[in-house]
Each structure stands twice: as structure tokens, then as C-alpha cells.
N, C-alpha and C positions, 0 to 999 in steps of 0.2 A: 718560231720562239726565239727570245733574245737569251744569249747566253751570260749568266751573272756568275759563272764561277771565276775565283779570282786566286792569285798567290800574294802572299804577304810578304812584305821587306821592311827591315828597321834598321835605322842607320846604325846603332850602335853593334847589330848585330851583322849585318851584311855589307857594311863599310863602302867599299868601292864600287860594288853593284849597284847599291842605294844611290850612292852620288851619280852614276851614269843614268840610270834609269829616269830619276826626278828631271833631269834635263829634259828629256823627251817627253816627260808629262806636263811641265808647266812650261808651256810653248804654245805659240810663238812668243819670242820675249823681244819687246824693241831693245835699240842698242844705243846706250849713253855713249856718244863719242867726245870723252872729256880732255877739254884743254884747259890746263893749269900753268901757274909758274911758282917757282920757289922764290924765297927772300932775295935771292941775288938776280931774280928775274930770267932764269933758265926756265926754259918751256918744256912742258911734258905734253903727249897727246896721247890717250889709250883709250881703248873700247871697253865697256861692261855692260853684258847683256842681264845684269841682275838690276833691272832699271824700270821705273813707271812714274806716271803722273797720278800724286795723291791728293791733291787738294786744290780747289778753285779760287777761293778767297781766305788767306793769300794762296797764290799760284805756288803749288810745291811739286818738285820733283825730288824723287829719292833714287839713289843708286848705290851699289856697294862694292867697293874694292876688297877682295877676298885677301886675307894673309896667306902668304906662299905656303903650299902645303908641305914643303920639305922641311922648312925650319921656322914657320911663323912669324917672319919677317913682313914688314909692311911694304907696299908698293908707292913707287915714286909719286902717282896720283895722290894717295893719303897724306905722303910726308908733305907734300906741297900745299894741300888746303889746310893743312895743319899751321904752316907758317903764312900764307895768305888765303884767308879764307874765302875766296871766289872762284867760279868755274864756268866756262862755256861749254853746255851740253849741244852739240852738234848732231842733228838727226841725219842718221845714213839711209841713202837709197841706193839703187841698184847701181849707179854710176861710179860711185866710189866703194863698193863693198870690198874689193879687191886690197884697196890701199888701206883700208880700214883695218882689215885683216894683218896686214903687213905691220901696221903700227901695234899691234899687239904683242910683237917680238918683246922679250926681254932685253932691250938696249940696256946698257950701262948709265949711271947718274949722269945727267949733263948733255945727253945725246939727244938732238932734236929730232922727234919723230915726224915732223912736219917734212923735213929735208929727207928722209930714209923714205917715208912713204910717197914724196911727189906732190904732197898736197900743198894749199896756198894759205897763208897766215894772212889775214887782215885785222886792222885794230877794232877792238871793240869800243863801244859807246860809254859803258858805265862800270867797266870791272877791266883788271890788268890783264888778263890772258887773251891770246887772240882767239879770233874765229876761224872757223877753216871755210874758207871761201866756195869750195864746190858743194857744201852741205847746202841742201835746199830749205832748211830751217835751222836756226842758231839761237838757243835761249842764253841769254847772259843772266847769270845767276849769284847770289849771295849764299855762302854757306851759313844755315842759322845753327846747325848742331851736327855733331858726328858722335853716333852710338855704338861703341864696341861691343859685340857680341860675345866675343872669347878672346882668348890670347892665344888658342890651340891653332895649328896650321890648317888653313881652308876655312876660317872663323870670318864672317864678314863685319864690316863697319859701314852702318847705316848712315849716308851722307843726305842729310836734309837740306836742300837747295831751294831758296825763293827765286823765282824767276822776275826779274827785273825789267826784262825787255826781250821782244821776240824780234827777229828778223826772216822774213818771209820772201823768197824769191818772186818777184814781183808775176813773171809768166804763170805761175800757179795759182793766181788770183783773178776772179772776175771782177765785174763792175761793181759788185756787193761785196768784196773783200771776202767771198769764201772760197775756200780750197776746192781744186780740181783733185779729187781723190787719185784718180787713176795717175794722173800725170805725176803725182808726188813719189809714185814707183817706190815703195817703199821696202826694205827688207826686215827680216827679224831672224833671230837665233832660234835653231831648233836643238836637238839632242846630237851628241857627236860632232861631226863636220859640216851638219845639215843646217841650210838657211832655207828661207822661203822668202817669195816675192810677190808682191800685193799688185797685180794685175788686173786689167779691168775685166778680163774674162772670169776673174774669181771673186770679184765683188757681186755683195748682194746685201740687198736693206732688209731689217727687221723691224716692224712698225712697234713703237715705244708704247706701252699700256701705261701712259702718264696720266693723262686726262681723262682716262676713264677705267670702271673697274670692271675687268673681264670677268666672264661668269666662272671660269675654271673648268679644267677637264673634269672633275667628279659631277659636274651639272649638265654634262653632255649626255643625250639619250644613250640608253644602253647600247643599242645596237651599233652606234658610233663609237662610244667610248672602249667598247670591248671588240673592236673590228678586227678581223683577221687581215685586213689590208692597209690600213691607215697606219702612218707611222707615228712616234711622239712626236716628231718637228709638226707633221700635219695636224695633229690634235691639239697642239699648242695655238697653232693658228686659228683654229675653228674655235677654242675657247676665249680667244681674246677679242670677245663681243661683249655688249653690257646686257643683251637680252636674246634669246632666241628667235630666230626670224620665223615669219610664218608664210612668206611669198614664195609660190612655187611656178607661176605661170612661164617665164622665162624657160626654167628646165622642162616644162610639159611640152613646150612648143619645139623644143631642141630635136632634130632628126635622130641623132645617135640615143639619146634618151626614149623617144619613142620606138626605137627599133628593139631595144633593150626590153621596154615594157611588155612588148609584142613576143618577144622570143622566150620570155621566161616568165610568162604570165602563170604559168602553174607551178613554178618551182621559186618559192618565196626565198629561200636560203640563197641561190644562185644568182636572183636577181638582185637582193642585197649586197652580194659580194660584187658583182658587175656594175653596180650604180657605184660602189664605193671605190673601185678601180677607176672609174671615168672622174669621181670627184677628186681622186688621188692626182690626176695628171692636172685637172683645173688648178689644184692647189699648187702645184709645181710651177705652174704658168701666171702665178698671180691673181688667178680668178677664184678669190675666196668667197665673194658673194654668190657667184653661179655655183660654185662647189655645195655651198650650204643649200640652195635650191633643189641641186640634185640629190642630196643626202636625204632631204625632207620626203623624198617620194620612196624611198626604201622602206 
């Protein structure tokens, strides 16, 4: 049985504890490695994990430089884009994660984080700030709007940036210009000092229910919906069909199913549980259709 017990935290009551915990909860967060310039052309490079892609047409990224907690002052990135409303968002992968972290150091105004981190600036095509050559994907952006959320320490400033063009390392693209997700080797921020790495071993696909109307968990047969074996994820897979199947021929001819039917022919409850366990294994292996056939025999 799932444990639904919770402990409640409020930002105004629990302060630093809340600030720490929410970074563990809202994760993983992609990293906006932002390069900017001020009116004098001085370059700044800084990472932000309050970042994401928010619109397809127009293509919009949003990131949020926070005010410094100690005194509410704003950071150099925000100062720069107020003077020159352009930014390059350089996507961070594993090969540059330590240099990205180093660039987050609070260097003085005018110090070039490209030099401090050992990363390579290369000219952009449509904006003034340089790109990070080591970054697998670089987004040249025009800043459309900055929305201050408060003047208190720790307050965010939502930077709405329109993507003007995108540069993708050629070796990441196939002949149809599709990205090899595993080769991209992305990293993301978690809570505390924790990061995560997107490797081939932890990638998985979830079929999108875009062109069909799934029946939903509420329409599953009761013995499936109230199963003591099947998980919520497995129920979600089963419910992502347009109508309940009726075919059981493959399952009936399966040697393991035949063994279960014979072994537990006098104990319907145990037979149902065993068939559900077998179906759960099939679901975890991506054999959804076969799993349905097994479940229909329960």
C-alpha cells in the first residue's frame, strides 16, 4: 500500500528549509549557461538552473537571475541584458559541467568568465554576446521582456528570450537532422550540490496519447484497476488504448501462462495475482499488447 503521509512546509514560515527542499522537488532542471555583454562590450558568462523552454511559436526560453539574498542586489547577467537585450543560451552537457560550475563564481564586474573557466568564446551570427564553442547546442536570443518578481533578496527576474537561431554540433545529428539523445549527454541540476546525467542507460520512451483517446484507468476491468500487483505506471500503460482488447490466443499458447493456469486452476485469487505478476514483467519489457492478453485470462 502506498504511503500518502506528508509534512507541510510554507515559504513564509519555514524559510531556508523551504528554499532548500523545493530545489530537490522541482528537478531535474536544465541549465541556461548564459553569455551576455554590457554596453561597453564586456562579456559575462553565468549558469542558471531556473530555466526552460516555454513557447514553440515564437520559440521562447525563460530563465531567472535571482537577486542576491544578502542584500537584494542584481547580478551581472541581469545588468547586462538591461543594457544590451541579447543573450546566448548555451546548453550544458557532461563534458563541460565542471567548467560551467566554476563560471558561477561571483567574480567582480568586468572579469571574463570565459577566461576563468577555460571555455572558448566564438562569434554569434545575430547577437553581440559570444557563444560557448564547447556547448553542444547554442541558442542566440533577443530579450523581449524582463519581469521583476520582487525587490527582496532571492527574488527572481523572469527573462523572456526569443530564440533567433540555434547552432547544433553536426556529429549529434543524423541524416534527417534528428538529435541523438544519448550522444547529447545532457546534465541537469537537482537539490544541494547534486546533478544528474542523461545517459543511454537511463533513457526510456513514453508513448504520447496525442492521436487517440485513451480509455483511462477508470475504465479498466476491476481486477486490473484494483490489482495488488500492478503499479500506477503499469495501469497508465494499460489505459492508453482506445478500446479494451479481446484477443487472447497468443497468451493461451504461451508455455508460462499454461503452467500458471494448470498450477492455480483451483485458486482463482492466486491465479489472478500470478497472471498479474507475469503481465507486469511484460509491461516493463514494453510488451503491452501481450500483457493485455495475459490479463484477460485472469
